[in-house]
N, C-alpha and C positions, 0 to 999 in steps of 0.2 A: 503493499499501500503506499502511495504518495500522500504524506499526511500535511493538508495545508489547511488546518483548523486551530492553528496556534493561537488565535485570539480567542478560543473557549476555554482550551487550556492547552500548554505546551505539552508536548511530547515526541520524544522519550525524554526523561529527565536524565540528567549526568548518572554515570554508573555508580559515584561515590554516594548518591544521595539513596539509591536503592539500598546499598550496601548497609550505609547508617540506619536505616528505617528498618531491613531486618534484623540487625544487631540489636536495637531498641526492641523491638517486638520481642526479641527472646530473651532478653536481660534486663528490660528497665519498663514492661508493661504492667506498671502499678499505679495506684492512684496517688496522684500528687497532693502531698501536704497531708493525705487523709489517715496516713499510718503512723505508728510510733517508732517505726522500723527503720532502719537504715537505708535500704532498698528504695523507700518511700520518699526520704529525705534526699536522695540521689535524683529522684524524678524533679524535685522542686529544683535544683540546680539546674539540669536540662532547660527548664522554663526560664529561669533568671539570665541563663548566658543568651538564651535566643532572645529577650528584650531587650539585653544591653547590645546586642550586636544589631537589632533593628534601630535602636536609638542612634547608634554611629550611623548606620547605613543612609539615613536620613537627615544628619546633622541636627539632630533633637539634642536638648539638655539632658545631663547625664539623670536629673532626678523626673524625668518627663514620665507621665503614666502611659503604660503599654498595656491594653488588654488583650489578650489572644480569645478569638472565637471559633465557631463552625466555619465560617466563611467571611465574606466580605458584605455579603447580602444581611446576615445576622448582625455584622459591625454596625453597618448602614442604618439599620433600624432602631438600634440600642441609640446612636448618636442623634436621629433625627426626632426620635420620639422622646428621647432624653433634654433635649434643649429646652429651656423656659421661654416658649412662644407664647404670645398672647394676642387675643383678638385684633385684627387690624395689621398686625405685624406683616412689613415688605419682605417677603423671602426671594431670592434671585435665582435661578438655576440657568446654566446655558441650553440650548436646544439639543444639546448632544446625549444628555442625560440617559442613563440605563435605568430601567424599572426598578431596581434595587433602590434608586434614588426618587424616581418619578412615581412610582404607585406608594413608597411609604408617605412620601411628601403629600399626596392628593390625599391620603386618608388624614391626617395630622390636620393638613389645611381645612378638610370638610369639617372635621370634629371643633376646630378651634377659630373659624372664620377668618384663616390667614388670605393676604394678596399674594400668588404666587405669579411672579412676573419673569419670563424669559429674558434673557440678553440678547440684543439685537445683532443680526448679523449682516454682512455686506453680501455684495451682490456675488462674490466668489465663495459665499458660504462660510467667513471667518467672522470672528468676534469683532465687531465695531465697536472700540474702545472710546471714540469720541461722543457717539451714541448712549454709550454705557454710562459716561460722567455725567451726561444731562440726566439720563434717568435716576440716576442715585440722588442727584441734587434735587430732583422733583419729589421723588419718593424713596425717601432714605432707607437703606437696607438695613434690616437686624440680622439676617443670615443671607450668605452666598455661599452656593454649592456648585462645584465645580467638577466634570470630569477631566483628567489631566489630558487623556489621550483617546479618541473617537474608536469604539469599537466596530464602528461603520464603516470609517473612511480612514481611519489613521491619523487624522489631522491631531495636531498638539495643541491644546488650547493655550493661550498666552495668560496663563493663570496668575504669574507674577504681577502683571501689569492690572489684573481685573481686582485681585485681592490689594494691591497697594491703593487702588481708587476705594474699595469697599472700608479699609481701614480709615480712611479720612471721616468715616461715620461710626467707627468703632462696632462694624458688623462683626458678627463671629465667621470666620471663613473654613469650610469644609472642602477637603479635595479628596476625591474617588480617584485613586491610584490602579484601579482594578488590571487596566492593560499596561500602563506606564513604569510602574515601578521595577527597577532591574533593568531598566532600558533607555528612559529617559531621565535626564538629571532631576533629581529632586531633593530641595534643602528647606526644610521646616522655616529656619528662620531667614534666609534669604527670601523667600517666597511669600512669605507672611501668613504662612498655614496656623490655624489653629489646632485644627482636627485634620489627620491624613487617616484614611481607612486604606486597608491594602488586602491583596489576595494572594495566598501563598503558592496557588496551582498555576499562575500564568507567567510572568515574565520574570519572575522570581525563580521559577525552574523548581519550585517546591512542590509536595502532593496534595491533592485534595484532603479536605478536612480540615484546613487552619486558614485563618485570615485574622482581621482585628482592626483596632484603630489605635492612634498614638496620639494622646492630647498634649499640647505644647504648652497652653497658657492657661491652665487653672478654670478652666471654663465648667462650671458644676451642670452636672447631668442627672437628673432622676433615673432610679433604675425603672426598667421596664420588663425585665425578664427574672424570674425569681427560682429559687430553691438552694439545696445545700452547697455550703462553702466549707465544710470540714472545721469550721471554727463557730465559738459564739452559737452554738448549735440551739440552745434553749431561748433564744432572742427570736422572735418571729419576725422582725425587720432585717432585712437585708444590710450588710455593714455599711458603714458610712466610708470605708476606703475604697475608692473608686475601683481599682484593679481587683480587690478581692470580692466586691460587690457586683462587679460587672462580668464575673467568671463565674458562676455557678454551674453545679454538675461535674461529672469526671470530665478530666482535662485529656486530649488526644495527645499524649506524649510522643507516639512514633509519629505523628505529623509534625510534632513540634521538632523532633529530633532532625527529620528530614528537612525541613525548612532552613534551620539551623546549619545543616551540612552546604545548603546550596547556597547561603549567604557567604560562606567561605569561599565558594568558588567563583560566584558569579562577578563579571565585571561589567557594569552598565556601559562605560563607554568605549568597550570593543563590541558589546553586542549592539549598541547602537550602530557601529561603523559596520557592522557585517550584515544588520537587518536594513539599513537604508541602501546600502549597494545592491541587495537583492530586491529591494521595492523599486528602485528606478529602473533597476533591470526588466522586471515585471511590466510595469507600466508603459516602457517604451515598447514591449512585444505587445503588448495589448492596443495599443494605439495602431498598430499596424493592421489590425483586423477591422475590416471595414463594417463588419455587422454588429460588433459589440460597441456597446455604449458603456462608457469608463466613467467612474465619479471622484476622479483623481486625475490632476495633469501633472507631466514631469517637471513644468515648469515651478510648482509648488516646492516649497523648501520644508514647510513645517508638517510633515507626514512622515511616516514610517509603518511600515510592518504587516498594515491591513490594507487591502485594496478591494472595493467594490465595484461591479461590472454588471451587465446584462448582455444578453444576446436578443439581436431583433428577431421575432417570430418564437421566442420560445417565453415561457415563465421561467423565474428563477429556480423553482423546485426542480423544473425538468432537466434544466442544465446539471442540478445537484445529482438527478438521479443517472443520468447518463454518464457523466463522470464517473460516479462511483460503480455502476454496473458493468460497463463496457470498457472502462480505464482503469479502475481501481484508484481514484483520485479521491479523496476526501476534502472537501469544500463545504462551507456553512451557507444556506439559502434561508430567504425570508426577511423579516423586521427585524431579528437582532436583538428582541428586547429593548429597543431604542424607540419609542413613540412617535417623538416628536419631530426629529431631523429626516424621517422619510417622508414629511408633508414637504420639507423643503427640496428633496432630491427628486420628487415626482415620481416616483417609480412603482406606483400602484398598479400601473397596465402590468407589470411583471408581478407584481405579487412579493414585493422587496428588491434585495439584490443577491446576486452570487458574492460570496465573500471569501477571499483569502487571506488567511492568515498565517504569515511567513515566521518562522524560527530560527534558533541558533542550528540545528539539525539539517534546515534545508538548504539545497544547493540551487545553482543557475540550471542543472539538469532536471531537477523538480518542474522548474517552469518551464524549459524548452517542453518537457511532455505534457503538459498543461497546455501549453500554445498549439502544438501539434494535434492533442485531441480536440480541441475547439475550431482549427481549421478542417477537421474531418466533418464536422458539423452542415 
């Protein structure tokens, strides 16, 4: 199989990640902090090492809170539902948001009567910073949430500029790095990020089953998920300590060990260089095909790893089916859990897009085989 669905989850993982997880499963599969025995305490050390390495990875302060969850979707739910939002507050999002943000915010907005406002786009579907400044001035933001990199087009949003403007109004800033962390430069201090949500199984090349959020600036969150924490067990209230209080249930030490190993191996700078080269090669090849409608141009600089296209005369799902069944090429088709941006792409006649997600284990030969398959249509 030629795997081109790395935007969903990177595959395969580095061999050392598999070995580390196997070792953890055989030797450290105990409840973290729940037992009075040495092995359980050693598991706590795995978690603390992972949190320390994550802080360094995003240039967060040494005492920044790191909450580990089962996925970035869980993390974003805890963050968005946990922020103190009140009726009439203005919450800004980009039109590129994933449903992990869009659906969660829609629920909160309806229950609290919030104003949810999309950031404006230019004619080339990039964030319009000048219009954003005017919007913020007229309707002051309480919360600004942005995806760092689109899972539909690969567009890298100018989050540093967006959040710089948001901070002029003391807004809380939340960055969804599901696609970008491990691939695109991320610096919590430099980019004015209050809360950073991450996924372990995408560009960090860790396993499924672990994600979380990193909270830099003492933003208070109320708990929205309840259960056992292994401490203060007679108290029916969740612990006030944010890390403990936001990490109920048994921890996934196997996934934590795998992600920690991935962080030791990964080089965002080198990964970006390789995937940018592959992306430009893919785009140039697709632009040579007359029947292909492409949603990225090779003239664009601020995109990487994700390329969406369609083929005249076919639904996106039909292309995915043909590529899978006739050529053993795995791509993603449809609307990619991103409801807003597809309105701008005007791809309804195709029922979404065909999405290629490139990764570190792809080659130009993989791209050539995809192009040959499309030429056969």
